[in-house]
C-alpha positions, -999 to +999 in steps of 0.1 A: +522+046-510+507+080-512+475+093-497+470+085-460+498+060-460+526+084-470+557+078-450+561+115-443+527+117-426+497+140-432+481+169-414+445+174-403+439+143-382+440+161-349+462+156-319+478+122-310+460+108-279+483+091-255+468+066-231+486+067-197+500+033-186+486+018-218+489-020-218+506-038-247+473-056-255+438-044-245+421-076-255+432-113-259+425-113-296+451-086-301+479-108-287+467-136-310+468-113-340+503-102-332+515-138-326+500-147-360+520-119-377+552-130-360+547-167-367+539-162-404+566-136-411+595-147-389+590-184-383+571-196-415+587-168-437+556-168-459+563-131-466+588-104-459+585-072-438+581-050-469+552-072-482+536-069-447+539-031-446+524-029-481+495-052-472+484-027-445+489+002-469+465-016-493+436-014-468+408+009-479+413+044-464+380+043-445+389+009-430+424+019-422+414+051-404+387+034-383+408+003-374+429-001-343+466-010-346+461-047-341+431-048-365+455-035-391+480-062-381+453-089-385+440-075-419+475-072-434+486-107-423+454-124-433+455-107-467+489-121-474+480-156-462+450-156-486+470-142-515+498-168-511+473-197-509+479-206-473+444-196-462+411-201-480+389-170-479+356-190-479+368-211-450+379-179-432+345-162-436+327-194-426+347-195-394+343-157-387+306-158-394+305-131-421+325-110-446+362-107-437+376-075-452+409-079-469+433-053-484+431-044-521+452-064-546+489-054-551+494-026-575+522-025-600+552-003-590+572+011-618+601+017-594+606-020-593+617-019-629+646+005-624+680-010-629+701-007-598+735+010-600+764-013-591+785+015-578+776+044-556+767+075-578+770+101-551+792+110-522+793+135-493+787+171-505+769+162-537+737+180-545+709+157-555+672+159-564+646+135-553+626+123-583+590+137-584+575+102-585+540+091-574+539+053-577+507+034-570+526+008-550+550+008-520+575+036-518+598+048-490+605+083-503+584+107-482+562+129-504+574+161-487+609+158-501+600+146-537+611+171-563+633+189-539+671+194-539+693+184-509+729+177-500+743+142-494+758+142-459+766+105-456+768+075-479+754+046-460+759+009-467+737-009-493+703-019-480+673-039-493+652-019-518+617-020-503+599-010-535+609-043-551+605-067-522+572-053-511+557-065-544+571-100-541+601-092-563+637-098-558+653-087-526+680-066-541+702-041-523+709-005-533+731+022-521+715+045-496+723+081-487+715+105-458+703+137-476+699+170-458+672+195-469+666+230-458+633+232-437+624+264-455+628+247-489+604+219-479+579+241-460+584+277-471+557+291-447+566+270-416+602+260-419+627+276-396+656+295-412+682+275-394+664+242-394+671+212-417+658+177-422+679+146-430+661+118-449+674+083-457+669+077-494+677+049-518+697+054-550+667+048-573+650+079-558+677+103-567+693+121-596+722+146-597+709+182-593+720+207-620+743+234-607 
């Protein structure tokens, strides 16, 4: 998704604070929240990893920014359990003693409707442009490279297309590519002249760049 959840990250949130000798869990409930996520996703298979990522993205920005990591884990997992009918919200709130904030409903993602190519369209050395998309739903194309032209440096094996599976759709596989971009093309004022960035991108995000 875009906004604060953009895969490429955003500026303006200050320095990353690193806690020395930080424990895996600060409180017992955090271990419980993590165990719930693993049990429902890996053991019960009530949802897939892309749906889980998208459930956290769907948290309201104010809640997301104020929540600790394991609170996001708990919110995302609980949201999916309620949406899939495995947990009753009224029962949950009765047990928690108040309102239990869930993530917003799943938004439609137009990228899910794109027909996948059966054969790889690009190969090493091809110039490609990342589509200037801005979908409301889950997307794994970083915003910083959308609309920009890069060069395919490697054609990777097919991999599950997250934009579809994150919305409960089919788990289809698409060709993926490692695309290299000039840092100055992406960040004209900050990019180094000899620097470049390589981004892994699915076929649905790309089109051939005009010469």
